[in-house]
SEFIZA-3560 file (N, C-alpha, C; in Angstrom, 3 decimals):
REM SEFIZA-3560
<numar><xx>-233.725</xx><yy>-146.454</yy><zz>-97.586</zz><atom>N</atom></numar>
<numar><xx>-233.432</xx><yy>-144.858</yy><zz>-98.508</zz><atom>CA</atom></numar>
<numar><xx>-234.329</xx><yy>-143.329</yy><zz>-97.462</zz><atom>C</atom></numar>
<numar><xx>-235.191</xx><yy>-143.843</yy><zz>-96.466</zz><atom>N</atom></numar>
<numar><xx>-235.183</xx><yy>-143.014</yy><zz>-95.602</zz><atom>CA</atom></numar>
<numar><xx>-234.247</xx><yy>-143.060</yy><zz>-94.589</zz><atom>C</atom></numar>
<numar><xx>-233.818</xx><yy>-143.937</yy><zz>-93.946</zz><atom>N</atom></numar>
<numar><xx>-232.089</xx><yy>-143.466</yy><zz>-93.549</zz><atom>CA</atom></numar>
<numar><xx>-231.379</xx><yy>-142.553</yy><zz>-94.420</zz><atom>C</atom></numar>
<numar><xx>-230.971</xx><yy>-143.234</yy><zz>-95.109</zz><atom>N</atom></numar>
<numar><xx>-230.096</xx><yy>-142.044</yy><zz>-96.168</zz><atom>CA</atom></numar>
<numar><xx>-230.477</xx><yy>-141.066</yy><zz>-95.850</zz><atom>C</atom></numar>
<numar><xx>-231.435</xx><yy>-140.441</yy><zz>-96.473</zz><atom>N</atom></numar>
<numar><xx>-231.906</xx><yy>-139.137</yy><zz>-96.340</zz><atom>CA</atom></numar>
<numar><xx>-231.550</xx><yy>-138.525</yy><zz>-95.046</zz><atom>C</atom></numar>
<numar><xx>-232.368</xx><yy>-138.854</yy><zz>-93.949</zz><atom>N</atom></numar>
<numar><xx>-231.985</xx><yy>-138.459</yy><zz>-92.398</zz><atom>CA</atom></numar>
<numar><xx>-231.043</xx><yy>-137.823</yy><zz>-92.316</zz><atom>C</atom></numar>
<numar><xx>-229.836</xx><yy>-139.164</yy><zz>-92.550</zz><atom>N</atom></numar>
<numar><xx>-227.930</xx><yy>-139.116</yy><zz>-92.312</zz><atom>CA</atom></numar>
<numar><xx>-227.929</xx><yy>-138.218</yy><zz>-93.124</zz><atom>C</atom></numar>
<numar><xx>-228.235</xx><yy>-137.844</yy><zz>-94.468</zz><atom>N</atom></numar>
<numar><xx>-227.340</xx><yy>-136.607</yy><zz>-95.392</zz><atom>CA</atom></numar>
<numar><xx>-228.144</xx><yy>-135.297</yy><zz>-94.789</zz><atom>C</atom></numar>
<numar><xx>-229.339</xx><yy>-135.305</yy><zz>-94.460</zz><atom>N</atom></numar>
<numar><xx>-229.735</xx><yy>-133.950</yy><zz>-93.773</zz><atom>CA</atom></numar>
<numar><xx>-228.914</xx><yy>-133.536</yy><zz>-92.246</zz><atom>C</atom></numar>
<numar><xx>-229.040</xx><yy>-135.057</yy><zz>-91.753</zz><atom>N</atom></numar>
<numar><xx>-227.837</xx><yy>-134.621</yy><zz>-89.963</zz><atom>CA</atom></numar>
<numar><xx>-226.650</xx><yy>-133.790</yy><zz>-90.449</zz><atom>C</atom></numar>
<numar><xx>-225.639</xx><yy>-134.435</yy><zz>-91.948</zz><atom>N</atom></numar>
<numar><xx>-224.446</xx><yy>-134.517</yy><zz>-92.121</zz><atom>CA</atom></numar>
<numar><xx>-224.644</xx><yy>-132.699</yy><zz>-92.618</zz><atom>C</atom></numar>
<numar><xx>-225.060</xx><yy>-132.400</yy><zz>-93.318</zz><atom>N</atom></numar>
<numar><xx>-225.436</xx><yy>-131.263</yy><zz>-94.071</zz><atom>CA</atom></numar>
<numar><xx>-225.751</xx><yy>-130.441</yy><zz>-92.837</zz><atom>C</atom></numar>
<numar><xx>-226.541</xx><yy>-130.544</yy><zz>-92.018</zz><atom>N</atom></numar>
<numar><xx>-227.132</xx><yy>-129.428</yy><zz>-90.508</zz><atom>CA</atom></numar>
<numar><xx>-225.435</xx><yy>-129.398</yy><zz>-90.225</zz><atom>C</atom></numar>
<numar><xx>-225.084</xx><yy>-130.549</yy><zz>-89.868</zz><atom>N</atom></numar>
<numar><xx>-223.596</xx><yy>-130.205</yy><zz>-89.092</zz><atom>CA</atom></numar>
<numar><xx>-222.815</xx><yy>-129.507</yy><zz>-89.456</zz><atom>C</atom></numar>
<numar><xx>-222.690</xx><yy>-129.253</yy><zz>-90.552</zz><atom>N</atom></numar>
<numar><xx>-221.293</xx><yy>-128.841</yy><zz>-91.377</zz><atom>CA</atom></numar>
<numar><xx>-221.897</xx><yy>-127.228</yy><zz>-91.437</zz><atom>C</atom></numar>
<numar><xx>-223.105</xx><yy>-126.899</yy><zz>-91.596</zz><atom>N</atom></numar>
<numar><xx>-223.358</xx><yy>-125.739</yy><zz>-91.445</zz><atom>CA</atom></numar>
<numar><xx>-223.216</xx><yy>-124.619</yy><zz>-89.988</zz><atom>C</atom></numar>
<numar><xx>-223.317</xx><yy>-125.692</yy><zz>-89.124</zz><atom>N</atom></numar>
<numar><xx>-223.423</xx><yy>-125.205</yy><zz>-88.062</zz><atom>CA</atom></numar>
<numar><xx>-221.940</xx><yy>-125.254</yy><zz>-87.622</zz><atom>C</atom></numar>
<numar><xx>-220.595</xx><yy>-126.004</yy><zz>-88.155</zz><atom>N</atom></numar>
<numar><xx>-219.360</xx><yy>-125.773</yy><zz>-87.967</zz><atom>CA</atom></numar>
<numar><xx>-218.988</xx><yy>-124.690</yy><zz>-88.592</zz><atom>C</atom></numar>
<numar><xx>-219.603</xx><yy>-124.324</yy><zz>-89.690</zz><atom>N</atom></numar>
<numar><xx>-219.232</xx><yy>-123.357</yy><zz>-90.610</zz><atom>CA</atom></numar>
<numar><xx>-219.307</xx><yy>-122.018</yy><zz>-89.804</zz><atom>C</atom></numar>
<numar><xx>-220.599</xx><yy>-121.725</yy><zz>-89.756</zz><atom>N</atom></numar>
<numar><xx>-221.247</xx><yy>-120.686</yy><zz>-88.833</zz><atom>CA</atom></numar>
<numar><xx>-220.010</xx><yy>-120.438</yy><zz>-87.686</zz><atom>C</atom></numar>
<numar><xx>-219.987</xx><yy>-121.685</yy><zz>-86.840</zz><atom>N</atom></numar>
<numar><xx>-219.351</xx><yy>-120.899</yy><zz>-85.462</zz><atom>CA</atom></numar>
<numar><xx>-217.712</xx><yy>-121.112</yy><zz>-85.840</zz><atom>C</atom></numar>
<numar><xx>-217.051</xx><yy>-121.428</yy><zz>-86.689</zz><atom>N</atom></numar>
<numar><xx>-215.789</xx><yy>-121.381</yy><zz>-87.305</zz><atom>CA</atom></numar>
<numar><xx>-215.812</xx><yy>-120.062</yy><zz>-88.280</zz><atom>C</atom></numar>
<numar><xx>-216.942</xx><yy>-118.970</yy><zz>-88.496</zz><atom>N</atom></numar>
<numar><xx>-216.572</xx><yy>-117.737</yy><zz>-89.062</zz><atom>CA</atom></numar>
<numar><xx>-216.956</xx><yy>-116.370</yy><zz>-88.166</zz><atom>C</atom></numar>
<numar><xx>-217.643</xx><yy>-116.935</yy><zz>-86.907</zz><atom>N</atom></numar>
<numar><xx>-217.972</xx><yy>-116.001</yy><zz>-85.936</zz><atom>CA</atom></numar>
<numar><xx>-216.691</xx><yy>-116.253</yy><zz>-85.064</zz><atom>C</atom></numar>
<numar><xx>-216.100</xx><yy>-117.650</yy><zz>-84.495</zz><atom>N</atom></numar>
<numar><xx>-214.499</xx><yy>-117.162</yy><zz>-84.236</zz><atom>CA</atom></numar>
<numar><xx>-213.536</xx><yy>-116.219</yy><zz>-84.787</zz><atom>C</atom></numar>
<numar><xx>-213.155</xx><yy>-116.681</yy><zz>-86.073</zz><atom>N</atom></numar>
<numar><xx>-212.436</xx><yy>-116.896</yy><zz>-87.123</zz><atom>CA</atom></numar>
<numar><xx>-212.326</xx><yy>-114.881</yy><zz>-86.875</zz><atom>C</atom></numar>
<numar><xx>-213.978</xx><yy>-114.105</yy><zz>-86.656</zz><atom>N</atom></numar>
<numar><xx>-213.840</xx><yy>-112.222</yy><zz>-86.907</zz><atom>CA</atom></numar>
<numar><xx>-213.344</xx><yy>-112.088</yy><zz>-85.021</zz><atom>C</atom></numar>
<numar><xx>-213.240</xx><yy>-112.828</yy><zz>-84.263</zz><atom>N</atom></numar>
<numar><xx>-212.324</xx><yy>-112.515</yy><zz>-82.989</zz><atom>CA</atom></numar>
<numar><xx>-211.181</xx><yy>-112.148</yy><zz>-83.875</zz><atom>C</atom></numar>
<numar><xx>-210.368</xx><yy>-111.573</yy><zz>-82.759</zz><atom>N</atom></numar>
<numar><xx>-208.265</xx><yy>-111.084</yy><zz>-82.499</zz><atom>CA</atom></numar>
<numar><xx>-207.737</xx><yy>-112.408</yy><zz>-81.813</zz><atom>C</atom></numar>
<numar><xx>-206.754</xx><yy>-112.640</yy><zz>-82.030</zz><atom>N</atom></numar>
<numar><xx>-205.732</xx><yy>-113.753</yy><zz>-81.550</zz><atom>CA</atom></numar>
<numar><xx>-204.691</xx><yy>-113.165</yy><zz>-81.031</zz><atom>C</atom></numar>
<numar><xx>-203.998</xx><yy>-113.245</yy><zz>-79.833</zz><atom>N</atom></numar>
<numar><xx>-203.238</xx><yy>-112.774</yy><zz>-78.997</zz><atom>CA</atom></numar>
<numar><xx>-201.935</xx><yy>-113.500</yy><zz>-79.087</zz><atom>C</atom></numar>
<numar><xx>-200.955</xx><yy>-113.241</yy><zz>-79.551</zz><atom>N</atom></numar>
<numar><xx>-199.305</xx><yy>-113.775</yy><zz>-79.606</zz><atom>CA</atom></numar>
<numar><xx>-198.940</xx><yy>-114.284</yy><zz>-77.843</zz><atom>C</atom></numar>
<numar><xx>-198.802</xx><yy>-115.036</yy><zz>-77.655</zz><atom>N</atom></numar>
<numar><xx>-197.879</xx><yy>-115.210</yy><zz>-76.187</zz><atom>CA</atom></numar>
<numar><xx>-196.180</xx><yy>-114.224</yy><zz>-76.459</zz><atom>C</atom></numar>
<numar><xx>-195.562</xx><yy>-114.305</yy><zz>-77.616</zz><atom>N</atom></numar>
<numar><xx>-194.270</xx><yy>-113.700</yy><zz>-77.727</zz><atom>CA</atom></numar>
<numar><xx>-193.948</xx><yy>-112.859</yy><zz>-77.987</zz><atom>C</atom></numar>
<numar><xx>-195.385</xx><yy>-111.600</yy><zz>-78.977</zz><atom>N</atom></numar>
<numar><xx>-194.807</xx><yy>-110.456</yy><zz>-78.767</zz><atom>CA</atom></numar>
<numar><xx>-196.097</xx><yy>-109.950</yy><zz>-78.850</zz><atom>C</atom></numar>
<numar><xx>-196.663</xx><yy>-110.349</yy><zz>-78.345</zz><atom>N</atom></numar>
<numar><xx>-197.943</xx><yy>-109.461</yy><zz>-78.404</zz><atom>CA</atom></numar>
<numar><xx>-199.580</xx><yy>-109.071</yy><zz>-78.955</zz><atom>C</atom></numar>
<numar><xx>-198.582</xx><yy>-109.400</yy><zz>-80.434</zz><atom>N</atom></numar>
<numar><xx>-199.732</xx><yy>-108.786</yy><zz>-80.865</zz><atom>CA</atom></numar>
<numar><xx>-200.772</xx><yy>-108.982</yy><zz>-80.875</zz><atom>C</atom></numar>
<numar><xx>-201.996</xx><yy>-108.466</yy><zz>-81.733</zz><atom>N</atom></numar>
<numar><xx>-203.171</xx><yy>-109.219</yy><zz>-82.027</zz><atom>CA</atom></numar>
<numar><xx>-203.260</xx><yy>-108.852</yy><zz>-83.613</zz><atom>C</atom></numar>
<numar><xx>-203.844</xx><yy>-110.643</yy><zz>-83.715</zz><atom>N</atom></numar>
<numar><xx>-204.456</xx><yy>-110.550</yy><zz>-85.502</zz><atom>CA</atom></numar>
<numar><xx>-204.813</xx><yy>-111.633</yy><zz>-85.429</zz><atom>C</atom></numar>
<numar><xx>-205.806</xx><yy>-111.388</yy><zz>-86.866</zz><atom>N</atom></numar>
<numar><xx>-206.815</xx><yy>-112.136</yy><zz>-87.078</zz><atom>CA</atom></numar>
<numar><xx>-206.852</xx><yy>-113.487</yy><zz>-87.750</zz><atom>C</atom></numar>
<numar><xx>-207.519</xx><yy>-114.093</yy><zz>-88.425</zz><atom>N</atom></numar>
<numar><xx>-207.430</xx><yy>-115.360</yy><zz>-88.870</zz><atom>CA</atom></numar>
<numar><xx>-208.473</xx><yy>-115.798</yy><zz>-90.081</zz><atom>C</atom></numar>
<numar><xx>-208.141</xx><yy>-116.716</yy><zz>-90.629</zz><atom>N</atom></numar>
<numar><xx>-209.036</xx><yy>-117.381</yy><zz>-91.746</zz><atom>CA</atom></numar>
<numar><xx>-210.079</xx><yy>-118.071</yy><zz>-90.938</zz><atom>C</atom></numar>
<numar><xx>-211.049</xx><yy>-118.171</yy><zz>-91.065</zz><atom>N</atom></numar>
<numar><xx>-212.385</xx><yy>-119.126</yy><zz>-90.791</zz><atom>CA</atom></numar>
<numar><xx>-211.864</xx><yy>-120.893</yy><zz>-91.080</zz><atom>C</atom></numar>
<numar><xx>-211.416</xx><yy>-121.095</yy><zz>-92.023</zz><atom>N</atom></numar>
<numar><xx>-211.113</xx><yy>-122.512</yy><zz>-92.225</zz><atom>CA</atom></numar>
<numar><xx>-209.932</xx><yy>-122.731</yy><zz>-91.281</zz><atom>C</atom></numar>
<numar><xx>-209.207</xx><yy>-121.611</yy><zz>-91.263</zz><atom>N</atom></numar>
<numar><xx>-207.355</xx><yy>-122.543</yy><zz>-90.214</zz><atom>CA</atom></numar>
<numar><xx>-208.556</xx><yy>-122.852</yy><zz>-88.907</zz><atom>C</atom></numar>
<numar><xx>-209.742</xx><yy>-121.886</yy><zz>-88.413</zz><atom>N</atom></numar>
<numar><xx>-210.287</xx><yy>-121.969</yy><zz>-87.317</zz><atom>CA</atom></numar>
<numar><xx>-210.980</xx><yy>-123.727</yy><zz>-87.321</zz><atom>C</atom></numar>
<numar><xx>-211.119</xx><yy>-124.356</yy><zz>-88.009</zz><atom>N</atom></numar>
<numar><xx>-211.884</xx><yy>-125.742</yy><zz>-88.182</zz><atom>CA</atom></numar>
<numar><xx>-210.321</xx><yy>-126.559</yy><zz>-88.156</zz><atom>C</atom></numar>
<numar><xx>-209.148</xx><yy>-126.301</yy><zz>-88.991</zz><atom>N</atom></numar>
<numar><xx>-207.894</xx><yy>-127.211</yy><zz>-88.994</zz><atom>CA</atom></numar>
<numar><xx>-206.534</xx><yy>-127.066</yy><zz>-88.053</zz><atom>C</atom></numar>
<numar><xx>-206.928</xx><yy>-126.482</yy><zz>-87.395</zz><atom>N</atom></numar>
<numar><xx>-205.670</xx><yy>-125.823</yy><zz>-86.555</zz><atom>CA</atom></numar>
<numar><xx>-205.946</xx><yy>-126.625</yy><zz>-85.242</zz><atom>C</atom></numar>
<numar><xx>-205.055</xx><yy>-126.565</yy><zz>-84.655</zz><atom>N</atom></numar>
<numar><xx>-205.636</xx><yy>-127.602</yy><zz>-82.944</zz><atom>CA</atom></numar>
<numar><xx>-205.988</xx><yy>-126.406</yy><zz>-81.770</zz><atom>C</atom></numar>
<numar><xx>-206.426</xx><yy>-126.677</yy><zz>-80.894</zz><atom>N</atom></numar>
<numar><xx>-207.747</xx><yy>-125.789</yy><zz>-80.338</zz><atom>CA</atom></numar>
<numar><xx>-207.969</xx><yy>-126.516</yy><zz>-78.785</zz><atom>C</atom></numar>
<numar><xx>-207.755</xx><yy>-125.883</yy><zz>-78.033</zz><atom>N</atom></numar>
<numar><xx>-208.395</xx><yy>-126.342</yy><zz>-76.813</zz><atom>CA</atom></numar>
<numar><xx>-208.838</xx><yy>-124.900</yy><zz>-76.080</zz><atom>C</atom></numar>
<numar><xx>-210.164</xx><yy>-125.241</yy><zz>-75.539</zz><atom>N</atom></numar>
<numar><xx>-210.667</xx><yy>-124.163</yy><zz>-75.331</zz><atom>CA</atom></numar>
<numar><xx>-210.936</xx><yy>-122.753</yy><zz>-75.738</zz><atom>C</atom></numar>
<numar><xx>-210.388</xx><yy>-121.851</yy><zz>-75.790</zz><atom>N</atom></numar>
<numar><xx>-210.211</xx><yy>-120.208</yy><zz>-76.234</zz><atom>CA</atom></numar>
<numar><xx>-208.911</xx><yy>-120.284</yy><zz>-76.415</zz><atom>C</atom></numar>
<numar><xx>-207.757</xx><yy>-121.159</yy><zz>-77.013</zz><atom>N</atom></numar>
<numar><xx>-206.846</xx><yy>-120.937</yy><zz>-77.309</zz><atom>CA</atom></numar>
<numar><xx>-206.183</xx><yy>-121.775</yy><zz>-78.569</zz><atom>C</atom></numar>
<numar><xx>-205.788</xx><yy>-121.104</yy><zz>-79.532</zz><atom>N</atom></numar>
<numar><xx>-205.394</xx><yy>-121.994</yy><zz>-80.816</zz><atom>CA</atom></numar>
<numar><xx>-204.285</xx><yy>-122.226</yy><zz>-81.090</zz><atom>C</atom></numar>
<numar><xx>-203.204</xx><yy>-122.923</yy><zz>-81.459</zz><atom>N</atom></numar>
<numar><xx>-201.808</xx><yy>-123.488</yy><zz>-82.051</zz><atom>CA</atom></numar>
<numar><xx>-201.604</xx><yy>-122.793</yy><zz>-83.783</zz><atom>C</atom></numar>
<numar><xx>-200.901</xx><yy>-121.583</yy><zz>-83.529</zz><atom>N</atom></numar>
<numar><xx>-201.325</xx><yy>-120.554</yy><zz>-84.744</zz><atom>CA</atom></numar>
<numar><xx>-199.506</xx><yy>-120.090</yy><zz>-84.853</zz><atom>C</atom></numar>
<numar><xx>-199.355</xx><yy>-119.915</yy><zz>-86.331</zz><atom>N</atom></numar>
<numar><xx>-198.111</xx><yy>-119.061</yy><zz>-86.549</zz><atom>CA</atom></numar>
<numar><xx>-198.845</xx><yy>-117.557</yy><zz>-86.455</zz><atom>C</atom></numar>
<numar><xx>-198.149</xx><yy>-116.726</yy><zz>-85.723</zz><atom>N</atom></numar>
<numar><xx>-198.193</xx><yy>-115.211</yy><zz>-85.608</zz><atom>CA</atom></numar>
<numar><xx>-197.753</xx><yy>-114.592</yy><zz>-86.987</zz><atom>C</atom></numar>
<numar><xx>-198.468</xx><yy>-114.022</yy><zz>-87.602</zz><atom>N</atom></numar>
<numar><xx>-198.113</xx><yy>-113.110</yy><zz>-88.674</zz><atom>CA</atom></numar>
<numar><xx>-196.593</xx><yy>-112.196</yy><zz>-88.429</zz><atom>C</atom></numar>
<numar><xx>-196.861</xx><yy>-111.516</yy><zz>-87.605</zz><atom>N</atom></numar>
<numar><xx>-195.813</xx><yy>-110.573</yy><zz>-87.145</zz><atom>CA</atom></numar>
<numar><xx>-194.070</xx><yy>-111.359</yy><zz>-86.690</zz><atom>C</atom></numar>
<numar><xx>-194.277</xx><yy>-112.229</yy><zz>-85.884</zz><atom>N</atom></numar>
<numar><xx>-192.913</xx><yy>-112.623</yy><zz>-85.340</zz><atom>CA</atom></numar>
<numar><xx>-192.517</xx><yy>-114.468</yy><zz>-85.543</zz><atom>C</atom></numar>
<numar><xx>-193.751</xx><yy>-114.520</yy><zz>-86.476</zz><atom>N</atom></numar>
<numar><xx>-193.290</xx><yy>-116.405</yy><zz>-87.049</zz><atom>CA</atom></numar>
<numar><xx>-193.522</xx><yy>-116.902</yy><zz>-86.165</zz><atom>C</atom></numar>
<numar><xx>-193.725</xx><yy>-117.383</yy><zz>-84.700</zz><atom>N</atom></numar>
<numar><xx>-193.471</xx><yy>-118.300</yy><zz>-83.875</zz><atom>CA</atom></numar>
<numar><xx>-195.100</xx><yy>-119.063</yy><zz>-84.128</zz><atom>C</atom></numar>
<numar><xx>-194.632</xx><yy>-120.124</yy><zz>-83.723</zz><atom>N</atom></numar>
<numar><xx>-196.118</xx><yy>-120.915</yy><zz>-83.897</zz><atom>CA</atom></numar>
<numar><xx>-195.599</xx><yy>-121.305</yy><zz>-82.196</zz><atom>C</atom></numar>
<numar><xx>-197.287</xx><yy>-121.358</yy><zz>-81.327</zz><atom>N</atom></numar>
<numar><xx>-197.503</xx><yy>-121.634</yy><zz>-80.338</zz><atom>CA</atom></numar>
<numar><xx>-199.030</xx><yy>-121.433</yy><zz>-80.221</zz><atom>C</atom></numar>
<numar><xx>-199.111</xx><yy>-121.344</yy><zz>-79.011</zz><atom>N</atom></numar>
<numar><xx>-200.498</xx><yy>-120.907</yy><zz>-78.891</zz><atom>CA</atom></numar>
<numar><xx>-201.037</xx><yy>-119.434</yy><zz>-78.550</zz><atom>C</atom></numar>
<numar><xx>-202.070</xx><yy>-119.366</yy><zz>-79.212</zz><atom>N</atom></numar>
<numar><xx>-202.617</xx><yy>-117.870</yy><zz>-79.255</zz><atom>CA</atom></numar>
<numar><xx>-203.892</xx><yy>-118.031</yy><zz>-78.528</zz><atom>C</atom></numar>
<numar><xx>-204.007</xx><yy>-116.840</yy><zz>-77.643</zz><atom>N</atom></numar>
<numar><xx>-205.442</xx><yy>-116.744</yy><zz>-76.860</zz><atom>CA</atom></numar>
<numar><xx>-206.430</xx><yy>-115.926</yy><zz>-77.575</zz><atom>C</atom></numar>
<numar><xx>-206.935</xx><yy>-116.477</yy><zz>-77.888</zz><atom>N</atom></numar>
<numar><xx>-208.392</xx><yy>-115.832</yy><zz>-78.339</zz><atom>CA</atom></numar>
<numar><xx>-209.522</xx><yy>-114.308</yy><zz>-77.794</zz><atom>C</atom></numar>
<numar><xx>-209.505</xx><yy>-113.653</yy><zz>-78.025</zz><atom>N</atom></numar>
<numar><xx>-210.154</xx><yy>-112.465</yy><zz>-77.903</zz><atom>CA</atom></numar>
<numar><xx>-211.462</xx><yy>-111.717</yy><zz>-78.453</zz><atom>C</atom></numar>
<numar><xx>-212.593</xx><yy>-112.233</yy><zz>-77.761</zz><atom>N</atom></numar>
<numar><xx>-213.674</xx><yy>-112.205</yy><zz>-78.443</zz><atom>CA</atom></numar>
<numar><xx>-214.101</xx><yy>-110.346</yy><zz>-78.323</zz><atom>C</atom></numar>
<numar><xx>-214.515</xx><yy>-110.135</yy><zz>-79.420</zz><atom>N</atom></numar>
<numar><xx>-215.476</xx><yy>-109.212</yy><zz>-79.664</zz><atom>CA</atom></numar>
<numar><xx>-216.079</xx><yy>-108.534</yy><zz>-78.569</zz><atom>C</atom></numar>
<numar><xx>-215.782</xx><yy>-107.436</yy><zz>-78.230</zz><atom>N</atom></numar>
<numar><xx>-216.719</xx><yy>-106.430</yy><zz>-77.055</zz><atom>CA</atom></numar>
<numar><xx>-217.775</xx><yy>-105.622</yy><zz>-77.858</zz><atom>C</atom></numar>
<numar><xx>-219.193</xx><yy>-105.860</yy><zz>-77.151</zz><atom>N</atom></numar>
<numar><xx>-220.014</xx><yy>-105.012</yy><zz>-77.155</zz><atom>CA</atom></numar>
<numar><xx>-221.147</xx><yy>-105.977</yy><zz>-78.075</zz><atom>C</atom></numar>
//
């Protein structure tokens, strides 16, 4: 029982951390390589989309091309 409780607490804590990081990342702008437009995405897409480093494979809402888009953190 004790192991189950500790495992449950760990899983809940991990999910909370992932959601917090995803929401912070979603507050940043992403720049399309094709049309150079900047846009934002939903935090759930941050979790579900393929990504590597500061790049995410997204469909640009402007030119509709799916490619790697660069994350641009907020200044200040």
